[in-house]
C-alpha positions as CSV (number, residue, x, y, z in Angstrom):
1,X,2.3,-51.0,6.3
2,X,5.4,-50.2,8.2
3,X,5.7,-50.9,12.0
4,X,5.1,-47.4,13.4
5,X,1.7,-47.1,11.2
6,X,0.7,-50.3,12.0
7,X,0.9,-49.7,15.7
8,X,-1.3,-46.8,15.2
9,X,-3.4,-48.2,13.2
10,X,-4.4,-51.4,15.6
11,X,-4.7,-48.7,18.5
12,X,-7.3,-46.8,16.8
13,X,-9.0,-50.3,15.6
14,X,-8.9,-51.4,19.3
15,X,-10.4,-48.1,20.8
16,X,-13.0,-48.2,18.0
17,X,-16.7,-47.3,19.4
18,X,-15.8,-47.5,23.1
19,X,-13.2,-44.4,23.4
20,X,-13.8,-42.5,20.0
21,X,-11.1,-39.6,21.1
22,X,-8.5,-41.9,21.5
23,X,-9.5,-43.8,18.8
24,X,-9.3,-40.7,16.3
25,X,-5.8,-39.3,17.6
26,X,-4.3,-43.0,17.0
27,X,-6.0,-42.5,13.6
28,X,-4.8,-39.4,12.6
29,X,-1.1,-40.6,13.7
30,X,-1.0,-43.6,11.5
31,X,-2.6,-41.6,8.6
32,X,-0.2,-38.8,9.0
33,X,2.7,-41.9,8.3
34,X,1.0,-43.0,5.4
35,X,-2.1,-40.9,4.1
36,X,-2.8,-43.4,1.3
37,X,-3.6,-46.3,3.8
38,X,-6.9,-47.9,2.8
39,X,-7.8,-49.6,6.1
40,X,-6.8,-46.5,8.1
41,X,-9.0,-44.4,5.6
42,X,-11.6,-47.3,5.8
43,X,-11.9,-47.0,9.7
44,X,-12.2,-43.1,9.5
45,X,-15.1,-43.3,7.2
46,X,-16.6,-46.2,9.5
47,X,-16.5,-43.0,12.2
48,X,-17.8,-40.6,9.9
49,X,-21.1,-43.4,8.8
50,X,-21.3,-45.3,11.8
51,X,-20.8,-43.0,14.8
52,X,-21.3,-39.7,13.2
53,X,-23.6,-40.2,11.0
54,X,-22.1,-37.7,8.5
55,X,-22.7,-40.2,5.3
56,X,-21.0,-37.6,3.0
57,X,-17.8,-37.2,4.9
58,X,-17.9,-41.1,5.3
59,X,-18.0,-41.4,1.6
60,X,-15.3,-39.1,0.8
61,X,-13.2,-41.6,3.0
62,X,-14.1,-44.8,1.4
63,X,-13.6,-43.2,-2.0
64,X,-10.4,-42.6,-1.4
65,X,-9.8,-45.7,0.4
66,X,-11.0,-47.6,-2.7
67,X,-8.9,-45.4,-5.0
68,X,-5.7,-46.3,-3.4
69,X,-6.2,-49.9,-2.9
70,X,-9.2,-51.3,-5.3
71,X,-8.5,-55.0,-4.1
72,X,-9.1,-53.9,-0.5
73,X,-11.3,-56.5,1.2
74,X,-12.1,-54.4,4.2
75,X,-13.4,-51.2,2.2
76,X,-16.5,-52.4,0.1
77,X,-18.8,-53.8,2.9
78,X,-18.6,-50.6,5.0
79,X,-18.7,-48.4,2.2
80,X,-21.7,-49.9,0.7
81,X,-23.6,-49.7,3.9
82,X,-23.1,-46.0,4.0
83,X,-24.3,-45.6,0.5
84,X,-27.4,-47.8,1.3
85,X,-27.9,-45.6,4.4
86,X,-27.2,-42.5,2.5
87,X,-30.0,-43.6,-0.1
88,X,-27.1,-44.1,-2.9
89,X,-29.1,-46.8,-4.1
90,X,-27.7,-46.9,-7.6
91,X,-24.1,-46.5,-6.7
92,X,-24.5,-49.4,-4.0
93,X,-25.7,-51.7,-6.4
94,X,-22.8,-50.8,-8.6
95,X,-19.9,-51.7,-5.5
96,X,-21.7,-54.5,-4.7
97,X,-21.7,-56.0,-8.3
98,X,-17.6,-55.5,-8.2
99,X,-17.3,-56.1,-4.6
100,X,-18.8,-59.8,-5.0
101,X,-15.6,-60.6,-7.5
102,X,-13.1,-59.6,-4.9
103,X,-10.6,-62.4,-4.4
104,X,-11.1,-63.0,-0.4
105,X,-14.2,-60.9,0.2
106,X,-16.8,-62.0,2.5
107,X,-19.4,-62.6,0.0
108,X,-21.9,-63.7,2.9
109,X,-21.8,-59.9,4.2
110,X,-22.1,-58.2,0.7
111,X,-25.1,-60.5,-0.2
112,X,-26.4,-59.7,2.5
113,X,-26.2,-55.9,2.0
114,X,-27.8,-56.7,-1.3
115,X,-30.7,-58.3,0.2
116,X,-30.9,-55.2,2.5
117,X,-30.5,-53.4,-0.7
118,X,-33.3,-54.5,-2.6
119,X,-35.7,-54.4,0.5
120,X,-35.0,-50.8,0.6
121,X,-35.9,-50.5,-2.6
122,X,-39.2,-52.3,-1.9
123,X,-38.6,-55.6,-3.8
124,X,-39.1,-58.0,-1.2
125,X,-38.8,-61.0,-3.0
126,X,-35.5,-60.0,-4.4
127,X,-34.4,-59.6,-1.0
128,X,-35.3,-63.1,0.0
129,X,-33.8,-64.2,-3.2
130,X,-30.0,-62.7,-2.0
131,X,-30.8,-64.3,1.6
132,X,-31.1,-67.3,0.0
133,X,-27.9,-67.4,-1.9
134,X,-26.3,-65.7,1.0
135,X,-27.4,-68.7,3.1
136,X,-25.4,-71.1,1.2
137,X,-22.3,-69.3,2.2
138,X,-23.2,-69.6,6.1
139,X,-20.5,-71.2,7.8
140,X,-21.3,-70.8,11.2
141,X,-24.9,-70.9,13.6
142,X,-24.9,-67.3,14.4
143,X,-25.0,-66.5,10.5
144,X,-27.1,-68.9,9.5
145,X,-29.4,-67.6,12.5
146,X,-29.2,-64.3,11.3
147,X,-30.3,-65.4,7.5
148,X,-33.1,-67.2,9.0
149,X,-34.5,-64.4,10.9
150,X,-34.2,-61.9,8.3
151,X,-36.1,-64.5,5.9
152,X,-39.1,-65.0,8.5
153,X,-39.2,-61.2,9.1
154,X,-39.2,-60.6,5.1
155,X,-42.1,-63.3,4.8
156,X,-44.1,-61.6,7.1
157,X,-43.6,-58.1,5.4
158,X,-44.5,-59.7,2.2
159,X,-47.7,-61.6,3.7
160,X,-48.7,-58.4,5.1
161,X,-49.2,-59.8,8.8
162,X,-47.5,-58.2,12.1
163,X,-44.8,-60.5,13.9
164,X,-46.4,-61.4,17.3
165,X,-44.4,-62.2,20.6
166,X,-43.7,-65.5,20.0
167,X,-42.5,-64.9,16.0
168,X,-40.6,-61.6,16.9
169,X,-37.1,-61.9,15.8
170,X,-34.4,-62.8,18.7
171,X,-31.5,-60.6,18.9
């Protein structure tokens, strides 16, 4: 990444979510310097997926990012999340199986997405199993709390009981 491209990419990243117009402007500059930059393409995919909810366009950006840098550790988590939102469950599962083997990737996040995928497919027991695996990868209190809350929610869903005010997951 050269200095100018990096400058625009980091500006776009800094603007992301709270100032989308400036984010897009900086991102377009970054992509004009290097249209094959996986991180910039991933951020563009995130805008289409998370902000605009245009999953088809987002999937194109994520696929392009993976094409240019298959071992980029930033792309898979957002790509998988978009695939799940777009109900492309088979493709999400294939990408999860690939991503979990990428050196340096956040396996905790990938296993949480695997749990979500299982839940969306209706396999709550598998979702719990993947949460137990991700619990082994928790290295801070926040992620451990997230896993415990999700486990509590899934167990309540399995038993068919409704969460009471006392049981509700705190955010």
